[in-house]
N, C-alpha and C positions, 0 to 999 in steps of 0.2 A: 355364813358366820354369824354367831350370836355373842353379844357382850353385854354385861350388866351396866346400867347407867352409872353406878358408883365407881366401877372400874374405869370407865371412860373419864369420869370426873377426876379421878386420881391421876390419870395419864395427862390431863390438861392442867393439873394443879389449880382447879377451880373450886368454887363454893357450890355445894349441892343443895337444892331445895326440892322436897318431894320424895317420892318413893325411889330409892336407889337400886332396888332389886328388879325393877322392870328390865326386860331384855330388849336390846336394840339389835336390829338385823341389817340396818343400812343407813344411808345418808341421802337426803334430798332437799330441794328447795322448799321454802315455807309453804308455797301454794300447792306443790305437787306431793308433799310428804304423805306417806301411808302411816297407819296407826302403830306400826312397829319401828318406824324410822326416827332418826334425830335430825333436826334442822337448826338453822341459826338465823339471827338478825343482827346485821352490822350496819345497815343503812336505815336511818330514821323513817324513810318513806314506807318501810314494811312493818312498822310497829303495830299498825292496826290489824295486820294479818295474824298476829299472835292469838287473837280471840277466836279466829275461825279455822286455824290450821288443824289438820288431823294428826300431826306429828305426836309421837309419844313423849318427846322431850325437846327442849329448845336451848341452844347456847345463846346467851345474851350478855350485854354489858353489865357492869356492877350496879348501875343505878336504874336499871330497866325492870318494869313489872312483867312477870310471867303470866299474869291473868289466871293464876291458880294451877297452871301446868307444871310438871316437873322441869326444873331448869338447872343449867350449869352456868354460873356467873363467872366471867373472866374479864381481864383487862382489855383484850383484843379479840372480839368474837370471830373476826374473819380468819385470823391466824389459827385460832383454836379449831375452826371448821376445817382448815387445811390439814391440821394434824389428825382430825377424825377421818378425813378422806384417806389419809395414809394408812390408817388402821384397817379400813374396809376396802382398800383398793383391790381391784381384780388381780393385778400383777403380783401383789404381795402374797395374796392368799391362793394363787394358782401357780406358784413358782415351780419350775420344772425340776424334776429329780436330777441330781448330779449324775454325771456319766457321759460317755461318748456314744452317740447313736451308731449302729452298725453300718449305716450308709454314709457316714462322714468320712472324709479323707484327710488324714494327718500326714504331714511330711516328716522328715527326719529331725531328731533333736528338738521336738516340740515339748515345751515345759508347761504343764498345767498345775495350777494351785489346787487347794482343797475345795471340794464341793463345786467344781466347775461343771456346767452343763453345756455340752456340744450337741446340738440337735441335728435333725435329718438333713442330709445332702449338703452339709457345710464342707468347705475346703479350707484347710489351714496349711500354709506353706512351711518350708524348713525353718528351723531356728526361731519359731514364734514362741512368745511367752504370754501366758494368760493368768491373771491373778485370782486369788481365792474368791469364791462365790459369784463369779461372773457367769452370765447366761448368754450363750450365742444361739440365736434362733435359727430356723431352717434357711438353707440357701444363702448363707453368708460366705463371702470370700475374704480371707485374710492373707495378705501376701507375705513372703518370706522376710524374716527378720523383724517383723512388727512386734510391738509390746503393748499389752492391754492390762490395765491395773485391776484392782480388786473391786468387787460389787458392781461391775459394769453390766449393762443390758444392751445387747446389740440385736435389733429387730431384723426380720427377714429381708433378703435382697440388698443388704448393705455390702458395699465393696470397700475394703480397706487395703490400699496398695502396699507395696513393699517398704520396709524400713520406717514405718509410721509409729509414733509413740503416743499412746492414749493413757491418761491418768486414771485415778480411782473414781468410782461412782459416776461414770460417764454414761449417758443414755444416747443412743444413736437410732433414729427412727428409720422406717422402711425406705429403701431406695437411695439412701445417702451414699455419696462417693467421696472417700477421704484419700487424698494423695494422688489424684490424677494429675497428668502433666499440666504445668502452667502454660498459658497461651503466649508463647515466646517464639518469634520468628525474626530473622534478620533479612531485610530486603537487599538482595544482591542481583544486579543486572536484571531488574524488573521481575525478579522471582522471589518468593518467600522461602527461606531456608530455615528449617527447624533448629531451634537452640535447645540442646539437650537439657532437660530439667533434672538435675542430679541432687537436688536438695531433698528436704523431707517435710513432714507436717508434725507438729507437736501440739497435742491437746491436753491441757492441764486438768486437774481434778474438778469434779462437780459441774462439768459442762453438759449441756443438752443440745442435740443437733436434730433439727426437724427433717421430715420426710423429703426426699429428693433434693436435699441441699448438697452443694458441692464445695469442697475445700481443696484447692490446688496445691501441689507440692511446690516448694521453692526452686528457683533456678539454681541457687546456691544457698547454703545455710538452711533456714526453716521458716515455713509459714507457721505462725504461733497464735493459738487461741488460749487466752489465759483463764485462770481459775474462775469458775462461777458464771461464765458467759452463757447466754441462751440464744440459740439461733432457731428461728421459725422455719417452716417449710419453704422450699424453693429459694433459698438464700445462696448467693454466689460469693465465695471468698477467693480472690485471685492469688497468684504466687507472691511470696515474700510479704504478705500482709501480716500485721501484728494487731490483734484485737485485745484490748485491755481487760482487766478483771471486771466481772459483773456487768458486762455490756448486754444489751438486748437488741436484736435485729429482727424486725418483723418480716413477713413474707414478701418475697420478690425484691428484697434489698440486695444491693450489689456493691462490693468494695473492690476497686481496681488495684492492680499490682503495686506493691511496695508502699502502700498507705498504712499509716499507724493511727489507731483509735486509742485514746486514753481510757482510763477506767470509767465505768458507769456511763458510757455513751449509749443513748437510745436512738435508734434509727427506725422510723415508721415505714409502713409498707410502700413498696415501689419507689423507694428513695435509695440514694447511694452516694458514693464519693469517687472522684477521679483518682488517678494514680499519683504516687510520689508526693503525697501531702500528709499533714498531721492534723488531726481533729482532737482538740483538747478534751480533757476529762470533764465529766458531768455535762457534756453537750447534748442537745436534742436536735435531730433533723426530722422535720415534719414530712408527711406523706408526699410522694411524687416530687421530691426535691433533689437537687444534685449539688453536692459540695465540690467546688472547682479550685479552691485554694486553701492554704493553711488557715485554721481558725483557732482562736484561743479557748482556754478552758471556760466552761459555762456558757458557750454560745447557744442561742436559740435560732435555728436557721430554717428557712422555707423558700420555695420558689426555684426557678431555673433561669440562670444559675442561682444557687442558694445565697440568700442575703439575710441580715438580721430579721427575725420574724416580725417584729413590730413594723419595720420598714415595709416588708412585703404586705402586711395587712393594710397599711396606708395606701400602698400602690393599688391594691385590689379595690379599696373603698373609692379611690379617685376614679378608677376605671369604670366602676358602676355608674358614676355620675356623668360620664361622657355623653350618653344620649340626650340628657337634659341640657348640658352645656353647649353642645354643637349648634343648636339654633341661636342661642345667645351670641356665640362666637361669630356666626354668620352675620347677624345684625350689626355687631360691633365692627366687623370687617367692612360692611357696606357703609356704615357711618363714617369710618376713617377715610374711605375712598371719597365720600362726598365732601368731607372737610378738606382733604388734600386738593380736590378740584376747586373748591372755593378759594383756597389759599393761592393756587396758581392764578386764578382770575384776578385776585387782588394784586398779585405781583405784576401781572401783565398790565393792569390798569395804572399802576404807579410808574 
């Protein structure tokens, strides 16, 4: 793909400096950029690299010097860079042709919107609905009665079980499983009896789900992932969980059953929450932490069990001092024993 710099500038609503007719073929970092690529500088530590970069043009902030190179000046260079990546993205420019591959299997009463692409060896069950411009990559399973909105992108080997609802512009990466049974068993006479999981999963608009992530269907009602939430690879969402809008969960995070996360909660890698609790909006859970009780909005949590982050930092700081404090403690202990012995001698003498 080739695009003139002036057209990119217009797309970004920026201010152009230099030759706008040069053709840009791609996007790269400022140190790696080739002579036909565009780059950006959002972090001041990379300003010096403007003088040495081979890039054809640079996206910079309003008050930054381009050192004589063609530039596009914008209010937010990083966000402008993201928008340029969207222009040159592989997926956008290698979009599959609409249609149903001859090897795909479609059940009865399947409803496909306009320009839908169903690729090789995909299975789509009865009564499935797929919205306009959605792409289903090879080897995808979509169970009966499921609904997928417009402009979706489902990568290979995704399994979407029956009666699942997925909104518009949802991206699901390879190997994700949506709507598998929740982990529910009733202990009776020392044996575990399966509790039927007859609920569903609802994924709202603009959600992205990472590779090999699993979202379990509810026992009753629905496991709900609200609008704009982003799940990394290898995330586990248990049955009846509600994830609020615009949350971000990093890899290996896990949320146990019937827990509710408020809007804009961030959970770092290998962290999670126990079941049947509420974590308030705008909270942050740091890496390898476990939330075990309800927490209010705006909480900053770390440790196991998770506690306020500042408190956890103080605990770690004190722990690091223990090797130095132990000899002093031993000396004080001996001194106390000596003083107690002398006190007993005085009491005996009196």
